[in-house]
ROROTOR-715044 format. One record per residue (C-alpha): residue number from 1; x, y, z. Coordinates in Angstrom, 1 decimal, always signed. Layout:
<sites>
SITE num     c1     c2     c3
SITE NUM      X      Y      Z
...
</sites>
This chain:
<sites>
SITE num     c1     c2     c3
SITE   1   +0.0   +0.0   +0.0
SITE   2   +1.3   +3.5   -0.9
SITE   3   +0.4   +6.9   +0.6
SITE   4   -1.6   +7.7   -2.5
SITE   5   -4.0   +4.8   -1.5
SITE   6   -5.1   +6.9   +1.5
SITE   7   -6.6   +9.5   -0.8
SITE   8   -9.9   +9.3   -2.7
SITE   9  -11.5  +10.5   -5.9
SITE  10  -14.9  +11.2   -4.5
SITE  11  -16.7  +12.0   -1.2
SITE  12  -18.3   +8.6   -1.2
SITE  13  -15.0   +6.8   -1.6
SITE  14  -13.4   +9.0   +1.1
SITE  15  -16.3   +8.3   +3.5
SITE  16  -16.1   +4.6   +2.8
SITE  17  -12.4   +4.5   +3.5
SITE  18  -12.7   +6.5   +6.7
SITE  19  -15.5   +4.3   +8.1
SITE  20  -13.7   +1.1   +7.1
SITE  21  -10.5   +2.3   +8.7
SITE  22  -12.4   +3.1  +11.9
SITE  23  -14.1   -0.3  +11.9
SITE  24  -10.7   -2.1  +11.5
SITE  25   -9.6   -0.1  +14.6
SITE  26  -12.9   -1.1  +16.4
SITE  27  -13.8   +2.6  +16.7
SITE  28  -17.4   +3.7  +16.9
SITE  29  -18.4   +6.3  +14.2
SITE  30  -21.1   +8.8  +15.0
SITE  31  -22.7   +9.8  +11.7
SITE  32  -24.6  +13.1  +11.6
SITE  33  -26.9  +13.3   +8.6
SITE  34  -27.2  +16.6   +6.7
SITE  35  -30.9  +16.5   +5.9
SITE  36  -30.8  +19.7   +4.1
SITE  37  -29.0  +18.5   +1.0
SITE  38  -28.0  +15.6   -1.2
SITE  39  -24.6  +14.8   -2.7
SITE  40  -23.5  +15.1   -6.3
SITE  41  -24.6  +11.5   -7.0
SITE  42  -27.8  +11.8   -5.0
SITE  43  -26.2  +10.3   -1.9
SITE  44  -26.9  +11.1   +1.7
SITE  45  -24.3  +13.4   +3.3
SITE  46  -22.8  +12.9   +6.7
SITE  47  -20.4  +14.6   +9.1
SITE  48  -18.7  +11.5  +10.6
SITE  49  -17.0  +11.6  +14.0
SITE  50  -14.6   +9.0  +15.6
SITE  51  -13.1   +9.3  +19.1
SITE  52   -9.9   +7.5  +20.2
SITE  53   -9.1   +7.7  +24.0
SITE  54  -11.0   +8.0  +27.3
SITE  55  -14.3   +9.8  +27.5
SITE  56  -13.0  +11.9  +30.5
SITE  57   -9.7  +12.9  +28.9
SITE  58   -8.4  +16.2  +30.1
SITE  59   -6.5  +16.7  +26.8
SITE  60   -8.1  +16.5  +23.4
SITE  61   -6.7  +16.9  +19.8
SITE  62   -9.3  +17.6  +17.1
SITE  63   -8.3  +16.8  +13.5
SITE  64  -10.9  +17.9  +11.0
SITE  65  -11.4  +17.8   +7.3
SITE  66  -13.5  +19.5   +4.6
SITE  67  -14.4  +22.7   +6.4
SITE  68  -14.2  +24.0   +2.8
SITE  69  -15.7  +21.0   +1.1
SITE  70  -13.5  +20.4   -2.0
SITE  71  -10.5  +20.7   +0.3
SITE  72  -11.6  +17.5   +2.0
SITE  73   -9.7  +15.2   -0.4
SITE  74   -6.5  +16.3   +1.4
SITE  75   -7.8  +16.1   +5.0
SITE  76   -9.6  +12.8   +4.5
SITE  77   -6.4  +11.3   +3.0
SITE  78   -4.5  +12.3   +6.1
SITE  79   -7.1  +11.0   +8.5
SITE  80   -7.5   +7.7   +6.7
SITE  81   -3.8   +7.2   +6.5
SITE  82   -3.2   +7.8  +10.2
SITE  83   -5.9   +5.4  +11.1
SITE  84   -4.6   +2.7   +8.7
SITE  85   -1.0   +3.2   +9.9
SITE  86   -2.0   +2.8  +13.6
SITE  87   -1.4   +6.3  +14.8
SITE  88   -2.8   +7.0  +18.3
SITE  89   -2.4   +3.4  +19.6
SITE  90   -0.4   +4.4  +22.7
SITE  91   -2.1   +7.6  +23.8
SITE  92   -1.5   +8.8  +27.3
SITE  93   -4.3   +8.0  +29.7
SITE  94   -5.4  +11.6  +29.9
SITE  95   -5.5  +12.3  +26.1
SITE  96   -8.1  +11.7  +23.4
SITE  97   -8.2  +12.2  +19.6
SITE  98  -11.4  +13.4  +17.9
SITE  99  -11.4  +12.8  +14.1
SITE 100  -14.1  +14.9  +12.3
SITE 101  -14.5  +13.7   +8.7
SITE 102  -16.3  +16.0   +6.3
SITE 103  -17.4  +19.0   +8.3
SITE 104  -19.0  +20.2   +5.1
SITE 105  -20.1  +17.0   +3.3
SITE 106  -22.1  +18.9   +0.7
SITE 107  -19.1  +20.9   -0.5
SITE 108  -16.9  +17.8   -0.4
SITE 109  -19.4  +15.8   -2.6
SITE 110  -20.1  +18.6   -5.0
SITE 111  -16.5  +19.8   -5.0
SITE 112  -17.4  +23.3   -3.8
SITE 113  -15.8  +25.5   -1.1
SITE 114  -19.3  +26.4   +0.2
SITE 115  -22.1  +24.5   +1.8
SITE 116  -25.7  +23.9   +0.4
SITE 117  -26.6  +27.6   +1.2
SITE 118  -23.6  +29.1   -0.6
SITE 119  -22.1  +29.8   +2.9
SITE 120  -18.3  +29.7   +3.5
SITE 121  -18.3  +27.9   +6.9
SITE 122  -15.1  +29.6   +8.0
SITE 123  -17.1  +32.9   +8.0
SITE 124  -20.3  +31.5   +9.7
SITE 125  -19.3  +31.0  +13.3
SITE 126  -20.3  +34.2  +14.9
SITE 127  -23.0  +35.7  +17.1
SITE 128  -26.0  +36.2  +14.8
SITE 129  -28.0  +38.0  +17.5
SITE 130  -25.7  +41.0  +16.9
SITE 131  -25.7  +43.3  +13.9
SITE 132  -23.6  +41.7  +11.1
SITE 133  -20.6  +43.7   +9.8
SITE 134  -20.6  +45.5   +6.5
SITE 135  -17.7  +44.9   +4.0
SITE 136  -17.4  +48.0   +1.8
SITE 137  -14.4  +46.6   +0.1
SITE 138  -16.3  +43.6   -1.1
SITE 139  -19.2  +45.8   -2.2
SITE 140  -16.8  +47.5   -4.5
SITE 141  -15.6  +44.3   -6.2
SITE 142  -18.8  +42.1   -6.1
SITE 143  -20.2  +42.9   -9.5
SITE 144  -16.8  +41.9  -11.0
SITE 145  -16.6  +38.7   -9.0
SITE 146  -20.1  +37.7  -10.2
SITE 147  -20.4  +38.6  -13.9
SITE 148  -23.6  +37.7  -15.8
SITE 149  -21.7  +35.5  -18.3
SITE 150  -18.5  +33.5  -18.2
SITE 151  -17.5  +33.4  -21.9
SITE 152  -18.8  +36.8  -23.0
SITE 153  -18.4  +40.6  -22.7
SITE 154  -19.5  +40.8  -19.1
SITE 155  -16.7  +38.4  -18.0
SITE 156  -14.1  +40.2  -20.1
SITE 157  -15.1  +43.6  -18.6
SITE 158  -15.0  +42.2  -15.1
SITE 159  -11.6  +40.7  -15.5
SITE 160  -10.3  +44.0  -16.9
SITE 161  -11.7  +45.8  -13.9
SITE 162  -10.1  +43.3  -11.5
SITE 163   -6.8  +43.6  -13.2
SITE 164   -6.9  +47.4  -12.9
SITE 165   -7.8  +47.1   -9.2
SITE 166   -4.9  +44.8   -8.5
SITE 167   -2.5  +47.0  -10.5
SITE 168   -3.6  +50.1   -8.6
SITE 169   -3.9  +48.6   -5.1
SITE 170   -1.9  +45.4   -5.1
SITE 171   -2.8  +41.7   -4.8
SITE 172   -2.9  +41.6   -1.0
SITE 173   -5.6  +44.4   -1.0
SITE 174   -7.7  +42.5   -3.5
SITE 175   -7.3  +39.2   -1.6
SITE 176   -8.4  +40.9   +1.6
SITE 177  -11.4  +42.5   +0.0
SITE 178  -12.6  +39.2   -1.5
SITE 179  -11.6  +36.7   +1.2
SITE 180  -12.2  +38.6   +4.5
SITE 181  -15.8  +37.4   +4.4
SITE 182  -19.1  +39.2   +3.8
SITE 183  -22.8  +38.9   +4.9
SITE 184  -24.3  +41.3   +2.3
SITE 185  -24.4  +39.3   -1.0
SITE 186  -25.8  +35.8   -0.7
SITE 187  -24.8  +35.2   -4.3
SITE 188  -21.2  +36.2   -3.8
SITE 189  -18.1  +34.4   -2.6
SITE 190  -16.9  +34.1   +1.0
SITE 191  -20.4  +34.6   +2.1
SITE 192  -20.9  +34.1   +5.8
SITE 193  -24.7  +33.8   +5.9
SITE 194  -27.2  +35.5   +8.2
SITE 195  -27.8  +32.5  +10.5
SITE 196  -26.0  +29.5  +11.9
SITE 197  -25.6  +26.8   +9.2
SITE 198  -26.3  +23.1   +9.7
SITE 199  -22.6  +22.5  +10.1
SITE 200  -22.4  +25.3  +12.7
SITE 201  -25.1  +23.7  +14.8
SITE 202  -24.0  +20.2  +14.3
SITE 203  -20.3  +20.8  +15.1
SITE 204  -21.2  +22.7  +18.3
SITE 205  -23.2  +19.6  +19.4
SITE 206  -20.2  +17.3  +18.6
SITE 207  -17.8  +19.5  +20.6
SITE 208  -20.2  +19.9  +23.5
SITE 209  -20.5  +16.1  +23.7
SITE 210  -16.8  +15.3  +23.4
SITE 211  -14.9  +18.3  +24.8
SITE 212  -17.1  +20.4  +27.1
SITE 213  -15.1  +19.2  +30.2
SITE 214  -11.6  +19.0  +28.7
SITE 215   -8.9  +21.2  +30.1
SITE 216   -6.6  +21.5  +27.1
SITE 217   -7.9  +21.5  +23.6
SITE 218   -5.9  +21.6  +20.3
SITE 219   -7.2  +21.7  +16.8
SITE 220   -5.7  +20.9  +13.4
SITE 221   -8.1  +21.9  +10.7
SITE 222   -6.8  +20.8   +7.3
SITE 223   -7.1  +23.2   +4.3
SITE 224   -5.7  +23.6   +0.8
SITE 225   -5.4  +26.4   -1.7
SITE 226   -2.9  +29.0   -0.2
SITE 227   +0.9  +29.1   -0.3
SITE 228   +3.6  +27.1   -2.1
SITE 229   +2.9  +23.8   -3.7
SITE 230   +2.6  +21.0   -1.1
SITE 231   +3.8  +23.2   +1.8
SITE 232   +1.7  +23.0   +5.0
SITE 233   +1.7  +26.5   +6.5
SITE 234   +0.6  +26.4  +10.2
SITE 235   -1.8  +29.3  +10.6
SITE 236   -2.8  +30.3  +14.1
SITE 237   -6.6  +30.8  +14.2
SITE 238   -7.5  +31.1  +17.8
SITE 239   -7.4  +33.6  +20.6
SITE 240   -4.1  +35.5  +20.7
SITE 241   -3.4  +34.2  +24.2
SITE 242   -2.5  +30.8  +22.7
SITE 243   +0.0  +32.0  +20.2
SITE 244   +3.1  +31.6  +22.4
SITE 245   +2.0  +28.1  +23.2
SITE 246   +1.5  +27.3  +19.6
SITE 247   +4.9  +28.7  +18.7
SITE 248   +6.5  +26.5  +21.3
SITE 249   +4.7  +23.4  +20.2
SITE 250   +5.4  +23.9  +16.5
SITE 251   +9.0  +25.1  +16.7
SITE 252   +8.3  +28.7  +15.9
SITE 253   +6.7  +27.9  +12.5
SITE 254   +3.2  +29.3  +13.3
SITE 255   +2.0  +32.3  +11.2
SITE 256   -0.6  +34.9  +12.1
SITE 257   -2.9  +36.7   +9.6
SITE 258   -3.3  +39.5  +12.2
SITE 259   +0.5  +40.0  +12.3
SITE 260   +0.8  +39.9   +8.5
SITE 261   +3.0  +36.8   +8.5
SITE 262   +0.4  +34.4   +6.9
SITE 263   -0.6  +33.7   +3.4
SITE 264   -4.2  +34.1   +4.7
SITE 265   -5.9  +37.5   +5.1
SITE 266   -7.6  +38.3   +8.4
SITE 267  -11.0  +36.7   +8.6
SITE 268  -13.8  +36.5  +11.1
SITE 269  -16.3  +33.8  +12.0
SITE 270  -14.0  +30.8  +11.7
SITE 271  -14.9  +27.4  +13.1
SITE 272  -12.4  +27.6  +15.9
SITE 273  -14.5  +30.2  +17.6
SITE 274  -17.5  +27.8  +17.8
SITE 275  -15.2  +25.0  +19.0
SITE 276  -13.7  +27.0  +21.7
SITE 277  -17.1  +28.3  +22.9
SITE 278  -18.2  +24.7  +23.4
SITE 279  -15.1  +23.9  +25.4
SITE 280  -15.1  +26.8  +27.9
SITE 281  -12.9  +25.2  +30.6
SITE 282  -10.0  +24.5  +28.2
SITE 283   -6.9  +26.3  +27.1
SITE 284   -7.2  +26.5  +23.3
SITE 285   -4.4  +26.0  +20.8
SITE 286   -6.0  +26.2  +17.4
SITE 287   -4.1  +25.9  +14.1
SITE 288   -5.1  +25.4  +10.5
SITE 289   -2.7  +23.5   +8.2
SITE 290   -2.9  +25.2   +4.9
SITE 291   -1.4  +23.3   +2.0
SITE 292   -0.5  +25.1   -1.2
SITE 293   -1.8  +23.9   -4.6
SITE 294   -1.8  +26.4   -7.5
SITE 295   -1.1  +30.2   -7.7
SITE 296   -3.5  +32.3   -5.7
SITE 297   -5.0  +34.1   -8.7
SITE 298   -5.9  +30.7  -10.2
SITE 299   -7.5  +29.7   -6.9
SITE 300   -9.6  +32.8   -6.7
SITE 301  -10.5  +32.5  -10.4
SITE 302  -11.8  +29.0   -9.8
SITE 303  -14.0  +30.1   -7.0
SITE 304  -15.4  +32.9   -9.1
SITE 305  -16.2  +30.4  -11.9
SITE 306  -17.8  +27.9   -9.5
SITE 307  -19.9  +30.7   -8.0
SITE 308  -21.0  +31.8  -11.4
SITE 309  -21.8  +28.2  -12.4
SITE 310  -24.3  +27.6   -9.6
SITE 311  -26.0  +31.0  -10.1
SITE 312  -26.1  +31.4  -13.9
SITE 313  -24.7  +28.3  -15.5
SITE 314  -25.4  +24.6  -16.1
SITE 315  -23.2  +22.1  -14.1
SITE 316  -23.8  +19.4  -16.7
SITE 317  -22.7  +21.5  -19.7
SITE 318  -19.3  +21.2  -21.2
SITE 319  -18.3  +24.6  -19.7
SITE 320  -19.7  +23.5  -16.3
SITE 321  -17.7  +20.3  -16.3
SITE 322  -14.5  +22.2  -17.2
SITE 323  -15.2  +24.6  -14.3
SITE 324  -15.7  +21.7  -11.9
SITE 325  -12.4  +20.2  -13.1
SITE 326  -10.6  +23.5  -12.5
SITE 327  -12.0  +23.8   -9.0
SITE 328  -10.9  +20.3   -8.1
SITE 329   -7.4  +21.1   -9.4
SITE 330   -7.2  +24.3   -7.4
SITE 331   -7.8  +22.5   -4.1
SITE 332   -6.5  +19.0   -4.7
SITE 333   -3.3  +18.1   -6.5
SITE 334   -3.8  +14.5   -7.6
SITE 335   +0.0  +13.8   -7.7
SITE 336   +2.1  +11.4   -5.7
SITE 337   +4.7  +14.0   -4.7
SITE 338   +2.0  +16.4   -3.4
SITE 339   +0.4  +13.6   -1.4
SITE 340   +3.7  +12.6   +0.1
SITE 341   +4.2  +16.2   +1.2
SITE 342   +0.8  +16.3   +2.7
SITE 343   +1.5  +13.1   +4.6
SITE 344   +5.0  +14.0   +5.9
SITE 345   +3.9  +17.4   +7.1
SITE 346   +0.6  +16.3   +8.5
SITE 347   +1.9  +13.4  +10.5
SITE 348   +4.8  +15.5  +11.8
SITE 349   +2.5  +18.3  +13.0
SITE 350   +0.1  +15.8  +14.6
SITE 351   +2.9  +14.3  +16.7
SITE 352   +4.0  +17.7  +17.8
SITE 353   +0.5  +18.6  +18.8
SITE 354   +0.3  +15.4  +20.9
SITE 355   +3.7  +16.2  +22.5
SITE 356   +2.5  +19.7  +23.3
SITE 357   -0.7  +18.4  +24.9
SITE 358   +1.3  +15.9  +27.0
SITE 359   +3.3  +18.7  +28.5
SITE 360   +0.3  +21.1  +29.0
</sites>
């Protein structure tokens, strides 16, 4: 068996591999049905959860995949591989692992970043009883992001306007305007929604059940699409109080969007917020592993195209199928060298997280 065997071509294959790997380890899988949507092949969609370690563990490490659905190929491969390779066999008596497979099963199956409501889940974990923030920068670029056609004059004019914007203000400003998150255009990209999504509510229940009493919590949320090919950037995503601890655990390699050291722009409403709220007694050391794929402009272009496709296009058309292929390639490099890099970095970081928890 090779490392490539850990990875899958579809959500259904990935889910089957994950469940089979859990069964071979005699692990119970809790399967949470998303009753709001169906998969690309009409299949039921589940957030699957497996726990390794004692129920009353004071330390817990959460490893999650597919927060941004199409990025799930990467995270699932790492989760399946660690199960098959007998990771977590000799955990300390006070430590548990929580594997959450397919946080966004709809996006994983349909190869979309967003969920069934066009919501970017890493912008959805916020207090919706309060007034939602405006994003004037996104208002400025929205009509270019969502042109009325993809192979016609509207698209050409939009691309020209974006190019002028980048030339005048720089790529980081454009990235921030687009990716920060917005709650004003439900047909736009990086949309955070106006209420808690199914994933938001379900994930909170999972964390409350498994980690509400834990004293030290760490997360590794696996992502793709930013940074150099195959490199796993460790992006700190929690409360600033945990940054020194994360820097110590991960040998000073942790980056911070707020400090300007990360490939990611500053965003609000990320899933770590919901996780930490449901584990109020714990210290929190929350990190996202961000693996690079293709250049950033290609990634953002693929998201624009996918967004256009589901608003104005036909997924079954020749153009629609090409767009879906481009989206897949933007978030999953189906190449042995890339998968090897995912595995090497992911397993190394996991072991460092466990070591850090053992010393907490």
